[in-house]
GUFI-861694 format. One record per residue: residue number from 0; residue in three letters; x, y, z of N, C-alpha, C, O, CB in turn. Coordinates in steps of 0.001 Angstrom, whole numbers, plus 524288, in hexadecimal, padded with zeros to 5 digits. Glycine has a CB too. Layout:
BEGIN
(atom NUM ALA (X Y Z) (X Y Z) (X Y Z) (X Y Z) (X Y Z));
...
This chain:
BEGIN
(atom 0 MET (7F19A 82C9D 7E705) (7F68A 82A27 7E620) (7F662 82681 7E176) (7FA7D 8254A 7DF47) (7F835 82747 7EAE2));
(atom 1 VAL (7F1E6 824BE 7DFE4) (7F18B 8212E 7DB74) (7F3B1 823DA 7D69D) (7F299 8286A 7D592) (7EBD8 81F64 7DA8E));
(atom 2 GLY (7F6BD 820EB 7D3B7) (7F8C4 822F3 7CECD) (7FD8C 82662 7CF5F) (7FE75 829C0 7CC0F) (7F4A5 825ED 7CC1C));
(atom 3 VAL (800A3 825A6 7D376) (80534 828E9 7D442) (80932 82852 7CFF0) (80BCA 82C1B 7CE81) (807AA 827AB 7D963));
(atom 4 ASN (809B9 823AD 7CDDF) (80D6A 822AA 7C9AC) (80A87 8203D 7C51A) (806B5 81D6A 7C5D6) (811E7 81F14 7CB88));
(atom 5 ASP (80C5B 82159 7C05F) (809C8 81F42 7BBC8) (80B87 819C1 7BA5F) (808A7 816EE 7B7BF) (80AB3 822C9 7B747));
(atom 6 SER (81023 8182D 7BC0B) (81209 81307 7BA86) (8115A 80F2D 7BF03) (81221 8107E 7C393) (817CD 8134D 7B8DA));
(atom 7 ALA (80FE6 80A75 7BDA1) (80EEB 80670 7C197) (813C3 8057D 7C4D5) (81802 80499 7C2C1) (80D20 80155 7BF0C));
(atom 8 GLY (81315 805B0 7C9F7) (81751 80475 7CD74) (81B65 808AE 7CDFD) (81F39 807EE 7D0CB) (819CF 7FFB1 7CBBD));
(atom 9 ALA (81AB9 80D15 7CB68) (81E9A 81142 7CBF0) (81EA9 81312 7D193) (81A99 8132D 7D425) (81D66 815E9 7C82E));
(atom 10 VAL (8232E 8147A 7D37D) (823AD 815DF 7D8F9) (8258F 81B7A 7D98C) (828FC 81D4F 7D6B7) (82768 81223 7DBC1));
(atom 11 ALA (8233E 81E0F 7DD3D) (8253B 8231B 7DF07) (82707 82201 7E490) (823CE 8215D 7E814) (820EE 827BC 7DEBB));
(atom 12 SER (82C2A 821C6 7E562) (82E19 82020 7EA74) (83253 823C6 7EC6F) (835F8 82523 7E99C) (83028 81A96 7EA2C));
(atom 13 THR (831C7 8254F 7F149) (835CB 82820 7F41B) (8363C 82559 7F955) (832BB 8225B 7FAB3) (8347A 82E2B 7F4BB));
(atom 14 PRO (83A5B 82634 7FC49) (83AA8 82380 8014B) (835BE 8248C 8049D) (83481 82907 805D8) (83F9B 82539 80447));
(atom 15 GLY (83306 82061 80600) (82E61 820E4 80940) (8295A 82208 8065D) (8254F 822D8 808D6) (82F3A 82502 80D10));
(atom 16 PHE (8297A 8221D 8011D) (824B4 8230A 7FE10) (82528 82034 7F8D9) (8291F 820A1 7F629) (823C3 82905 7FD31));
(atom 17 ALA (82114 81D4F 7F76F) (820E4 81ABC 7F253) (81B3A 81A71 7F093) (817B4 819C2 7F3C6) (82365 8152A 7F289));
(atom 18 GLU (81A5E 81AF6 7EB77) (81519 81A25 7E963) (81565 81829 7E3CF) (818FB 8195C 7E0D7) (811E2 81F3A 7E9A0));
(atom 19 TRP (8116D 8150D 7E289) (81113 812AA 7DD64) (80B6F 812E7 7DB88) (807CE 813A1 7DE9A) (81314 80CF3 7DD7E));
(atom 20 SER (80AD0 81246 7D673) (805A9 811CB 7D425) (805C2 80D07 7D091) (80955 80C5E 7CD6B) (80411 816E1 7D118));
(atom 21 PHE (801CE 809BC 7D119) (80186 804EC 7CE10) (7FC72 804CB 7CAF8) (7F87B 806E5 7CCB2) (801F2 80018 7D1A7));
(atom 22 PRO (7FC90 80250 7C660) (7F7A6 80198 7C38C) (7F457 7FD74 7C647) (7F65D 7FA54 7C952) (7F8B1 80006 7BDC9));
(atom 23 ALA (7EF52 7FD70 7C533) (7EBDF 7F96C 7C767) (7ECAC 7F46E 7C43D) (7E967 7F2F7 7C108) (7E5F3 7FB33 7C752));
(atom 24 ALA (7F11B 7F1D9 7C537) (7F294 7ED11 7C26C) (7F4AE 7E91B 7C65D) (7F712 7EA9B 7CA42) (7F6BB 7EE3D 7BE14));
(atom 25 PRO (7F3CF 7E40F 7C560) (7F564 7E00B 7C925) (7FB28 7E045 7CABD) (7FC69 7DF22 7CF3D) (7F440 7DAC6 7C6EC));
(atom 26 ASP (7FE9F 7E1AC 7C73E) (80434 7E1D4 7C873) (8058C 7E62D 7CC54) (809D2 7E62D 7CE89) (80757 7E28E 7C372));
(atom 27 SER (80202 7E9D8 7CD2E) (80307 7EE38 7D0B3) (803D0 7EC84 7D658) (806C7 7EEFD 7D936) (7FE9A 7F214 7D06A));
(atom 28 VAL (80140 7E866 7D7F6) (801D4 7E686 7DD5A) (80774 7E4B5 7DE36) (809E1 7E615 7E221) (7FDE6 7E1FE 7DE89));
(atom 29 ARG (80983 7E1A3 7DA92) (80EE5 7DFC7 7DAFE) (812B8 7E454 7DADB) (81668 7E481 7DDF1) (81021 7DBE9 7D696));
(atom 30 GLN (811DC 7E804 7D749) (8154A 7EC95 7D6EE) (8153D 7EFB0 7DC05) (81958 7F15A 7DDE3) (813A3 7F01A 7D25B));
(atom 31 ALA (810AA 7F077 7DE3E) (8103D 7F367 7E328) (81341 7F0A4 7E77C) (81626 7F325 7EA66) (80A71 7F414 7E4C2));
(atom 32 ARG (8129B 7EB89 7E7ED) (81573 7E89D 7EBF6) (81B5B 7E942 7EB58) (81E1C 7EA4F 7EF24) (813FF 7E2CA 7EBBE));
(atom 33 GLU (81D42 7E8A0 7E695) (822E5 7E8F5 7E59D) (82506 7EE65 7E6D9) (8291C 7EEE6 7E956) (8241A 7E78D 7DFED));
(atom 34 LEU (82249 7F26D 7E521) (82426 7F7C0 7E5FF) (823FD 7F943 7EBC4) (82795 7FBC7 7EDBC) (820E9 7FB96 7E2D2));
(atom 35 VAL (81FD9 7F7BD 7EE71) (81F71 7F8E4 7F40E) (823E3 7F63D 7F6F9) (8267C 7F8B2 7FA30) (81A15 7F715 7F645));
(atom 36 ARG (824C8 7F144 7F5E2) (828FC 7EE6B 7F88F) (82E49 7F0FB 7F778) (83176 7F1A0 7FB05) (82911 7E89E 7F6D0));
(atom 37 GLU (82F35 7F26B 7F298) (8342B 7F4E2 7F11E) (83511 7F9FE 7F412) (8395E 7FAF0 7F602) (83449 7F5E7 7EB3C));
(atom 38 VAL (83118 7FD41 7F46C) (831A5 80240 7F727) (83276 8016F 7FD02) (835A4 80423 7FF66) (82CD2 805AD 7F637));
(atom 39 LEU (82FA2 7FDC1 7FF52) (8304F 7FCCB 804EC) (835DA 7FAE0 80626) (8380D 7FC45 80A31) (82C45 7F8C8 806D6));
(atom 40 VAL (83812 7F7BE 802BD) (83D7E 7F615 8036D) (8411A 7FAD0 802F1) (844AA 7FB7E 80619) (83EFE 7F1D1 7FF5C));
(atom 41 ASP (8402A 7FE1C 7FEF1) (84353 802DB 7FE3B) (84306 80660 8030B) (846E6 808D3 80480) (84181 805E2 7F959));
(atom 42 TRP (83E77 806A3 80580) (83DB8 809F4 80A1A) (83FC0 8075B 80F17) (83FCF 809CA 8133C) (837F1 80B4A 80ABC));
(atom 43 GLY (84168 80272 80EB3) (84383 7FFB8 81342) (83F6C 7FE02 81732) (8409B 7FD79 81BD4) (8475C 8031C 815EC));
(atom 44 ILE (83AA0 7FD24 8156C) (8367D 7FB78 81909) (83434 7F633 8174D) (82F76 7F596 816C8) (8321B 7FFAB 81958));
(atom 45 GLU (837B0 7F275 8166F) (83611 7ED3C 814DD) (83289 7EAAD 818EB) (82F92 7E71F 8179C) (83ACF 7E9D8 813EA));
(atom 46 ALA (832CE 7EC6A 81DCD) (82FA4 7EA1F 821FD) (829CF 7EA74 820DA) (826D2 7E72E 822B8) (830D1 7ECD1 82722));
(atom 47 VAL (82824 7EE4D 81DDB) (8228E 7EED4 81C9D) (82160 7ED4B 816F7) (81D02 7EE09 81519) (820C0 7F473 81D96));
(atom 48 SER (8253E 7EB2C 8144A) (824A9 7EA02 80EC1) (8205F 7E5FF 80DA9) (81CF9 7E6F3 80A65) (829C6 7E810 80C99));
(atom 49 ASP (8207B 7E191 81052) (81CAC 7DD76 80F28) (81712 7DF3C 81013) (813B0 7DE66 80CC3) (81DCA 7D8AB 8126F));
(atom 50 VAL (81611 7E1AA 8148A) (810B8 7E35E 815B5) (80F0D 7E7C5 8120C) (80A8B 7E7EB 81061) (81048 7E529 81B70));
(atom 51 THR (81297 7EB59 810C6) (8113D 7EFA3 80D41) (80FEC 7ED8C 807D9) (80C05 7EF1C 80584) (815BE 7F39A 80CE9));
(atom 52 VAL (81325 7EA0C 805DD) (81236 7E7C6 800B1) (80D0B 7E4D4 8009F) (80A16 7E541 7FCDA) (816B9 7E419 7FF23));
(atom 53 LEU (80BEA 7E1DE 804B0) (806FD 7DEF9 80500) (8024D 7E2A6 804DB) (7FE98 7E1BC 801EE) (806D6 7DBAA 809FA));
(atom 54 LEU (80271 7E6CC 807FF) (7FDFA 7EA64 80842) (7FD6A 7ED8E 8033C) (7F90A 7EE83 8017B) (7FE8F 7EE16 80CEF));
(atom 55 VAL (801BC 7EF30 800E8) (80177 7F1EF 7FBD9) (7FF20 7EE4C 7F7C6) (7FBD9 7EFEF 7F4A8) (806FD 7F3DB 7FA13));
(atom 56 SER (800C1 7E973 7F7C4) (7FEAD 7E5A3 7F40F) (7F8C7 7E50D 7F4A7) (7F5F5 7E4DA 7F0C4) (80159 7E057 7F4CF));
(atom 57 GLU (7F6E9 7E4C8 7F978) (7F145 7E457 7FA6A) (7EE59 7E91F 7F85E) (7EA5A 7E89D 7F5BE) (7F030 7E3A3 80046));
(atom 58 LEU (7F060 7EDCB 7F996) (7ED9D 7F295 7F80A) (7EDDC 7F38E 7F22D) (7EA08 7F554 7EFDF) (7EFE1 7F740 7FAE7));
(atom 59 VAL (7F249 7F26C 7EFBE) (7F2A6 7F314 7EA0E) (7EF0F 7EF1C 7E75D) (7EC8A 7F05D 7E377) (7F86E 7F266 7E825));
(atom 60 THR (7EED5 7EA58 7E971) (7EB46 7E667 7E741) (7E5A3 7E83B 7E7B5) (7E2A3 7E7A0 7E3FF) (7EBF8 7E118 7EA0D));
(atom 61 ASN (7E41E 7EA75 7EC2A) (7DECF 7EC95 7ECC0) (7DDC8 7F0D5 7E8C4) (7D9AB 7F0DF 7E648) (7DDFC 7EEBC 7F247));
(atom 62 SER (7E17C 7F470 7E81E) (7E0CB 7F8A1 7E44C) (7E04C 7F661 7DED1) (7DCF4 7F807 7DBC8) (7E562 7FC82 7E48D));
(atom 63 LEU (7E395 7F2AD 7DD97) (7E388 7F03C 7D86D) (7DE50 7ED9B 7D753) (7DC6C 7ED9D 7D2E7) (7E7F2 7EC43 7D7F8));
(atom 64 ARG (7DC0C 7EB62 7DB5C) (7D713 7E8A0 7DABB) (7D2A7 7EC55 7D922) (7CF24 7EACB 7D63C) (7D5A3 7E5D3 7DFCD));
(atom 65 TYR (7D2CE 7F133 7DB02) (7CE75 7F4C7 7DA20) (7CFB3 7F970 7D6AD) (7CC28 7FBA4 7D449) (7CC8C 7F6B2 7DF2D));
(atom 66 ALA (7D49C 7FB00 7D658) (7D603 7FFC8 7D376) (7D743 7FE94 7CDC5) (7D958 7FA71 7CC7C) (7DAB5 8027D 7D60A));
(atom 67 LYS (7D5F6 8023B 7CA74) (7D745 801D0 7C4E8) (7DB8B 805B5 7C375) (7DD30 805FF 7BEF3) (7D262 802B9 7C183));
(atom 68 GLY (7DD4D 808A9 7C746) (7E144 80CA4 7C641) (7E628 80BA0 7C95C) (7E6DC 8075C 7CB77) (7DF2F 81208 7C781));
(atom 69 PRO (7E98A 80F77 7C9AD) (7EE9A 80EBE 7CC42) (7EE0C 80DBB 7D220) (7EA51 80F67 7D4A8) (7F205 81387 7CB61));
(atom 70 ILE (7F1E3 80AF2 7D422) (7F23C 809C1 7D9B9) (7F743 80C3D 7DBB2) (7FB7B 80B2E 7D9A6) (7F224 803A5 7DAD0));
(atom 71 GLY (7F6CE 80F87 7DFA5) (7FB60 81227 7E1C3) (7FD04 80FBC 7E6E7) (7F9B9 80E24 7EA06) (7FA4E 817F0 7E27B));
(atom 72 VAL (80227 80F75 7E7CD) (8044D 80D9C 7ECC4) (80837 811B1 7EE96) (80B92 8136A 7EB99) (806EF 8080A 7EC38));
(atom 73 ARG (807BF 81333 7F377) (80B3F 81721 7F5BE) (80CFE 8153A 7FB1F) (809E8 81303 7FE11) (8087D 81C9A 7F626));
(atom 74 MET (811FD 8161E 7FC5F) (8141B 814B1 80186) (81770 8192D 80387) (81A73 81B8A 8009F) (81762 80F88 8013F));
(atom 75 TYR (816D5 81A4D 8088E) (81A16 81E51 80AF7) (81A0C 81DA9 810DF) (816CE 81ADA 8130B) (81830 823D5 80971));
(atom 76 PHE (81DAE 82049 81366) (81E1C 82010 81913) (81AF7 82468 81B93) (81A32 82894 81950) (823D0 8206A 81AC5));
(atom 77 ARG (81927 82350 82055) (81699 82757 82371) (81871 826A4 8290D) (818E6 8223E 82AF0) (81073 82703 82305));
(atom 78 PRO (81983 82B01 82BBC) (81B3E 82A92 8312D) (816C3 828E0 834B7) (81235 82A06 833AD) (81D80 82FCB 83316));
(atom 79 LEU (81821 82626 838DF) (81462 824A5 83CE6) (815D3 827A0 841DA) (818ED 825B9 844FF) (81460 81E8C 83DDA));
(atom 80 PRO (81399 82C4B 84294) (8151A 82F98 846FD) (8146B 82CFA 84C4F) (8176F 82DFB 84FEA) (811FC 83487 846DF));
(atom 81 GLU (81071 8299E 84CCB) (80F69 82729 851D6) (813CC 82384 85396) (81489 822B0 85844) (80A5A 8242A 85195));
(atom 82 SER (816B9 82154 84FD4) (81ADF 81DA7 85140) (8204D 81F85 84FB4) (8243B 81D43 85150) (819D8 81873 84EC3));
(atom 83 GLY (8207C 823A1 84C97) (82583 82562 84A98) (8276A 8221B 84609) (82BA7 82312 843FA) (82982 8254C 84EE1));
(atom 84 GLY (82461 81E45 84470) (825CF 81AED 8400F) (8239F 81CFD 83AF8) (8225D 8219B 83A7A) (823EB 81564 840FA));
(atom 85 ARG (82333 81988 8373E) (820DA 81B09 83245) (81DD7 81671 83000) (81E92 811F4 8318F) (8250F 81CEF 82E65));
(atom 86 ALA (81A77 817AB 82C4E) (81734 813BD 829CB) (817F5 8140C 823EF) (8196D 8181A 821CF) (81164 81478 82B3D));
(atom 87 LEU (816ED 80FB6 82162) (816BE 80F8B 81BB3) (81104 80FEF 81A33) (80DD9 80CB0 81BCD) (8195E 80A6C 8196F));
(atom 88 LEU (80FAF 813E0 81726) (80A5E 8148E 81545) (80A43 812D7 80F99) (80D69 814A6 80C71) (80876 81A58 815E6));
(atom 89 VAL (806A4 80F57 80E48) (8061B 80D49 808FE) (80092 80E6A 80726) (7FCC8 80D56 809E8) (80758 8074B 808C6));
(atom 90 GLU (80025 81099 8026F) (7FB0E 81202 80034) (7FA6C 80F5A 7FAEB) (7FE12 80F35 7F7CA) (7FA80 8180C 7FFA6));
(atom 91 VAL (7F5C7 80D42 7F9F0) (7F478 80B04 7F4D7) (7EF8F 80DD3 7F2FE) (7EB8B 80DC8 7F5A2) (7F3A0 804DA 7F523));
(atom 92 SER (7EFEF 81049 7EE64) (7EB9D 81368 7EC51) (7E9B5 81125 7E72B) (7ECA9 80EC1 7E439) (7ED49 81921 7EB95));
(atom 93 ASP (7E4B6 811F8 7E62D) (7E276 81087 7E11D) (7DDFA 81442 7DFDF) (7DC3F 81725 7E34E) (7E085 80ABA 7E121));
(atom 94 PRO (7DC0E 81440 7DB00) (7D807 81805 7D977) (7D276 81690 7DAFE) (7CED1 81943 7D964) (7D838 818C1 7D3C5));
(atom 95 VAL (7D1A9 81272 7DE00) (7CC6B 810E6 7DFB5) (7CB0D 813F3 7E4A5) (7CE08 813F1 7E86B) (7CC18 80ADB 7E0B4));
(atom 96 ASP (7C686 81690 7E49D) (7C4F9 819C8 7E90D) (7C365 816AF 7EDE5) (7C453 8186A 7F248) (7C092 81D35 7E77C));
(atom 97 ASP (7C103 8121F 7ED20) (7BEEE 80F24 7F184) (7C356 80CF7 7F4E8) (7C70D 80AAA 7F2E6) (7BB72 80AAF 7EF8C));
(atom 98 PRO (7C2E8 80DB4 7FA0E) (7C6E3 80B75 7FD86) (7C64B 80587 7FDC0) (7C209 8037A 7FCDC) (7C678 80DD4 80319));
(atom 99 PRO (7CA85 802CA 7FEEC) (7CA18 7FD19 7FF62) (7C6E9 7FBB1 80437) (7C692 7FEB8 807EF) (7CF93 7FA89 7FFA5));
(atom 100 ARG (7C49F 7F718 80416) (7C196 7F536 8088B) (7C3E3 7F022 80A7C) (7C52D 7ECA7 8076C) (7BBC9 7F47B 80714));
(atom 101 GLU (7C463 7EFBE 80FA0) (7C617 7EACE 811E8) (7C1AB 7E6E3 81155) (7BD1B 7E825 8122D) (7C7B0 7EB7A 817C4));
(atom 102 ARG (7C315 7E22A 80FE7) (7BF3D 7DE01 80F65) (7C04A 7D9E3 81383) (7C4B2 7D933 8154E) (7BF5B 7DB97 809E0));
(atom 103 ALA (7BC30 7D732 814F4) (7BCC9 7D2B3 81873) (7BD57 7CDEA 814FA) (7B97F 7CC04 812CC) (7B7FF 7D223 81C5F));
(atom 104 ALA (7C21A 7CBF9 81476) (7C31F 7C778 81119) (7C22E 7C26B 8141D) (7C3BB 7C1E1 818A2) (7C8C5 7C7A0 80EF5));
(atom 105 ALA (7BFA0 7BEC4 81184) (7BEE3 7B993 813CA) (7C400 7B688 81352) (7C765 7B7ED 81037) (7BA4E 7B696 8110A));
(atom 106 LEU (7C486 7B26D 81660) (7C958 7AF4F 8165E) (7CAE1 7AD79 810F0) (7CF84 7AD5F 80FAB) (7C8BA 7AAA0 819E8));
(atom 107 GLU (7C720 7AC07 80DBB) (7C84E 7A9EC 8088C) (7C8F0 7AE20 8044F) (7CA61 7ACDD 7FFE6) (7C40E 7A632 806F5));
(atom 108 ASP (7C7E5 7B30B 8058F) (7C87E 7B741 801BF) (7CE3F 7B815 80070) (7D19B 7B7FF 803E1) (7C612 7BC5A 803D4));
(atom 109 GLU (7CF54 7B8E2 7FB68) (7D4B2 7B9DB 7F9C2) (7D634 7BF96 7FA31) (7DAD8 7C0D6 7FA21) (7D573 7B807 7F438));
(atom 110 GLY (7D275 7C30C 7FA9E) (7D390 7C8A3 7FAF9) (7D090 7CB19 7FF6E) (7CDEF 7C86F 80272) (7D23A 7CB60 7F5DC));
(atom 111 GLY (7D102 7D040 7FFCA) (7CDFE 7D31A 803A9) (7D0C5 7D425 808C5) (7CE5C 7D5E7 80C8B) (7C934 7D041 804BF));
(atom 112 ARG (7D5DF 7D311 808ED) (7D8BD 7D3D8 80DD5) (7DCDF 7D81E 80D7E) (7DF98 7D91B 81155) (7DB4C 7CECE 80F74));
(atom 113 GLY (7DD67 7DAA2 80911) (7E18E 7DE7E 80847) (7E173 7E2F8 80C1C) (7E576 7E438 80E74) (7E13B 7E0A1 802EB));
(atom 114 LEU (7DCF9 7E56A 80CD0) (7DCA2 7E9CD 81072) (7DD2C 7E807 8161A) (7DF38 7EAE9 8195D) (7D77D 7ECAB 80FB5));
(atom 115 GLN (7DB5A 7E353 81748) (7DC27 7E13E 81C88) (7E1F8 7E08D 81D9B) (7E3D3 7E1A3 821E8) (7D941 7DC02 81D35));
(atom 116 LEU (7E4C9 7DEC1 819B3) (7EA6C 7DE21 81A30) (7ED13 7E363 81B0A) (7F08A 7E3DD 81E57) (7ECA7 7DB75 81556));
(atom 117 VAL (7EB76 7E74F 81814) (7ED9D 7EC97 818B9) (7EC8E 7EE90 81E42) (7F004 7F0C6 820C2) (7EB3C 7F067 814A2));
(atom 118 ALA (7E7C7 7EDC3 82029) (7E651 7EFA4 8255C) (7E97D 7ECF7 829A9) (7EB05 7EF7D 82D74) (7E07F 7EEC2 8264B));
(atom 119 VAL (7EA75 7E7F9 8291A) (7ED3C 7E507 82D27) (7F31E 7E609 82CF7) (7F5A6 7E64E 8310B) (7EC28 7DF2F 82C8C));
(atom 120 ALA (7F54C 7E696 8284D) (7FAFB 7E6E8 827BD) (7FD2B 7EC6D 82840) (801DF 7ED18 828FE) (7FC89 7E4B8 82292));
(atom 121 SER (7F9DA 7F057 827DC) (7FBCE 7F5B9 82805) (7FAB9 7F84C 82D4C) (7F772 7F685 83056) (7F952 7F8F5 823A3));
(atom 122 ARG (7FD90 7FC80 82E48) (7FCBE 7FF9E 8330C) (7F75D 80227 832DC) (7F47E 80231 836B8) (80114 803E0 833A9));
(atom 123 ARG (7F60F 80443 82E4D) (7F0DF 8066D 82D3F) (7F041 806D2 8275A) (7F417 8068A 82477) (7F01B 80BE9 82FF1));
(atom 124 TRP (7EB5F 80779 8258B) (7EA51 807D8 81FFE) (7E549 80ADE 81F2A) (7E261 80BD3 822E0) (7E9FB 80262 81D7B));
(atom 125 GLY (7E442 80C5D 81A5D) (7DF6E 80F25 81926) (7DEF1 81047 8135E) (7E214 80E85 8102C) (7DF26 8142F 81C33));
(atom 126 THR (7DAE8 81345 8121B) (7DA02 814E9 80CB4) (7D8B9 81AB6 80CAB) (7D6FE 81CE9 81094) (7D587 811AD 80A1D));
(atom 127 ARG (7D99A 81D20 80831) (7D7F3 82289 80773) (7D6C4 8235D 801AE) (7D91B 820F4 7FE3D) (7DC37 82673 80964));
(atom 128 ARG (7D316 826D3 800C8) (7D1BE 82832 7FB65) (7D578 82C56 7F966) (7D756 82FA6 7FC58) (7CC0D 82A21 7FB02));
(atom 129 GLY (7D682 82C18 7F45E) (7D9AD 83014 7F1D7) (7D64F 8331F 7EE10) (7D195 83246 7EDCB) (7DE65 82DA6 7EF02));
(atom 130 THR (7D8B0 836A8 7EB24) (7D5B6 83975 7E725) (7D3D7 835A9 7E2FC) (7CFBC 8366F 7E099) (7D909 83DD5 7E4A9));
(atom 131 VAL (7D6E3 83190 7E225) (7D558 82D41 7DEB9) (7D68D 8283F 7E1AA) (7DB11 8273F 7E2F9) (7D844 82D74 7D945));
(atom 132 GLY (7D29D 8251F 7E2B5) (7D38A 82011 7E51E) (7D47B 8203F 7EAF6) (7D2AB 823C5 7EDB1) (7D806 81D91 7E297));
(atom 133 LYS (7D75A 81C61 7ECCE) (7D842 81BB9 7F267) (7DDC4 819C7 7F35D) (7E078 817F9 7EFD2) (7D444 817EE 7F4CA));
(atom 134 THR (7DF54 81A34 7F83E) (7E453 81826 7FA0F) (7E351 814C1 7FED1) (7E092 81654 80270) (7E840 81CA4 7FB5C));
(atom 135 VAL (7E58D 8101B 7FEC6) (7E58A 80CAE 80354) (7EB1E 80CD1 80561) (7EED4 80C1B 80266) (7E3A9 806DE 801F5));
(atom 136 TRP (7EBB8 80DB9 80A6F) (7F0F1 80E55 80CA1) (7F192 80ADE 8116B) (7EDC5 8095C 813F3) (7F1FF 81413 80E0A));
(atom 137 PHE (7F673 809A9 81294) (7F7AE 806FE 81774) (7FCE2 80908 81977) (80010 80B31 81694) (7F7D9 800F6 816B1));
(atom 138 GLU (7FD9C 80842 81E7F) (8023E 80A3C 8211F) (804C7 805C6 8242E) (80222 802C7 826DA) (800DB 80EE4 824CA));
(atom 139 LEU (809F2 80569 823BB) (80CF8 80198 826AD) (810EC 8047A 82A01) (813B8 807E4 82817) (80FB6 7FDA1 822FF));
(atom 140 THR (81128 8031E 82EF3) (81522 80561 83256) (81A60 80310 830CE) (81AE7 7FE4F 8304F) (813E7 8045C 8383B));
(atom 141 LEU (81E3C 8066C 8300F) (82376 80484 82EC6) (82629 802F9 833C8) (82638 805F2 83790) (826B0 808B1 82BC6));
(atom 142 PRO (82865 7FE55 833D2) (82AC8 7FC6E 838A0) (82FD4 7FF3B 839EC) (832C6 800D6 8367A) (82BC8 7F6AE 83839));
(atom 143 GLY (830BF 7FFC6 83EFA) (835C8 80190 840D2) (83960 7FCD9 84114) (837BD 7F886 83FC1) (83555 80455 8463B));
(atom 144 PRO (83E20 7FD8D 842B7) (841C0 7F91F 84313) (83F81 7F4CD 8468C) (83DC9 7F5CA 84AEE) (84717 7FAF0 84538));
(atom 145 GLY (83F8E 7F00B 84484) (83DCD 7EB89 8478D) (837ED 7EAF3 8480E) (83622 7E7A3 84B0C) (8400E 7EBD1 84CCD));
(atom 146 GLU (834D3 7EE11 84538) (82F27 7EDC0 8457D) (82CFE 7EB9D 84076) (82FA4 7EBAB 83C73) (82CC5 7F312 846A8));
(atom 147 SER (82812 7E9AD 840A0) (82574 7E7FC 83BD9) (82178 7EC1E 83A4D) (81FCD 7EF42 83D8A) (822C8 7E28C 83C97));
(atom 148 ALA (81FF6 7EC1A 8355C) (81C77 7F01D 83333) (816C9 7EEEC 8345B) (81546 7EA6B 8351B) (81D3F 7F09B 82D53));
(atom 149 ARG (813A2 7F31C 8347C) (80DDE 7F2C0 8349B) (80BB3 7F7E9 832EF) (806F1 7F893 832B9) (80BC3 7F13C 83A23));
């Protein structure tokens, strides 16, 4: 999925599917947050906007820290047959082959908690290798009426 678009922040979006490609540049984190929030509002799922933006920001920042190439972000819906509901699946890809590692951060450490945050805030998460690089993904259950997201 890395390198889907040649221009920074360009979007390929249809109802229920969006993806972007960003350069490995500091401004990409802000662009990713803004675009993700905008699409979630367009899709009418503001209930998961804050947590989704936070987790995308963490994963794009991790990619930016280690990758020298493009960073891809993709979002789409997937049905949850066990509940009849649906989930938002978010993927962040980069050209680095090594999967991220959770670290045990000390109280005074300023970093090292991103993956822990993803693990706690999402329904489930994981990584997978691609033909080039890796993808880190997380899933959020979309709330029904009167419910909160997880």
